[in-house]
C-alpha positions in Angstrom: -124.2 10.4 -76.9 -123.0 10.2 -73.3 -121.2 7.0 -72.3 -123.5 6.2 -69.4 -126.6 6.7 -71.5 -125.2 4.4 -74.3 -124.4 1.7 -71.8 -127.9 1.8 -70.4 -129.8 2.0 -73.7 -127.6 -0.8 -75.2 -128.1 -2.8 -72.0 -124.4 -3.5 -71.6 -125.0 -2.2 -68.1 -128.6 -2.4 -66.7 -128.8 1.0 -64.9 -127.5 4.4 -65.8 -126.4 5.1 -62.2 -124.4 1.9 -62.2 -122.8 2.8 -65.6 -121.8 6.2 -64.2 -120.3 4.5 -61.1 -118.3 2.0 -63.2 -117.0 4.8 -65.5 -116.1 7.1 -62.6 -114.0 4.2 -61.0 -111.9 4.1 -64.2 -113.1 0.7 -65.4 -114.0 1.9 -68.9 -111.8 3.0 -71.8 -112.9 4.4 -75.2 -110.3 3.8 -77.9 -107.7 3.1 -75.2 -108.3 6.4 -73.3 -109.9 6.4 -69.8 -113.5 7.5 -70.0 -115.8 9.4 -67.7 -119.6 8.9 -67.6 -120.0 12.2 -69.6 -117.6 11.1 -72.4 -119.0 11.2 -75.9 -119.4 7.9 -77.7 -119.4 7.8 -81.5 -120.1 5.0 -84.0 -116.9 3.0 -84.5 -115.6 3.6 -81.0 -114.1 0.6 -79.2 -115.1 0.3 -75.5 -113.3 -1.8 -72.9 -115.3 -2.4 -69.8 -113.9 -4.2 -66.8 -116.5 -6.3 -64.9 -114.7 -7.8 -61.9 -112.3 -10.4 -63.3 -113.6 -10.0 -66.9 -112.8 -7.4 -69.6 -115.3 -7.0 -72.4 -114.3 -5.3 -75.6 -117.2 -4.0 -77.7 -117.4 -1.8 -80.9 -120.2 0.8 -81.1 -122.3 0.0 -84.2 -125.1 2.6 -83.9 -126.5 5.1 -81.5 -130.2 5.4 -80.5 -131.9 7.5 -77.8 -134.1 4.5 -76.8 -134.5 0.9 -78.0 -136.5 -2.2 -77.3 -134.9 -5.0 -75.3 -134.8 -7.2 -78.4 -133.0 -4.6 -80.5 -130.5 -3.4 -77.9 -127.9 -6.0 -78.9 -127.7 -4.5 -82.4 -126.1 -1.3 -81.0 -122.7 -3.0 -80.4 -120.6 -5.9 -81.4 -118.6 -7.8 -78.7 -115.1 -8.3 -80.1 -113.6 -10.1 -77.1 -114.1 -11.3 -73.6 -111.0 -11.9 -71.5 -110.4 -13.0 -68.0 -108.1 -10.9 -65.9 -105.6 -12.9 -63.9 -106.2 -12.6 -60.1 -103.7 -10.4 -58.3 -102.0 -12.0 -55.3 
């Protein structure tokens, strides 16, 4: 499944266009490698997403083409949330 679609379906990022934008700016890595919006995501992959001053690390648990809001959180497990120190 494409990265941007996974982020939208899992609701890690609300809109697919925003997920594409974040990926294209180089703020997402898959298993330590920089990812594009079109990168493939597989079960077991580790995603690192930078949201402003926060880095969220999540593991992909399952893939679905669509899901209900209540079930979206079962598609991934958040392994860590770290603050990025501000640059001066």
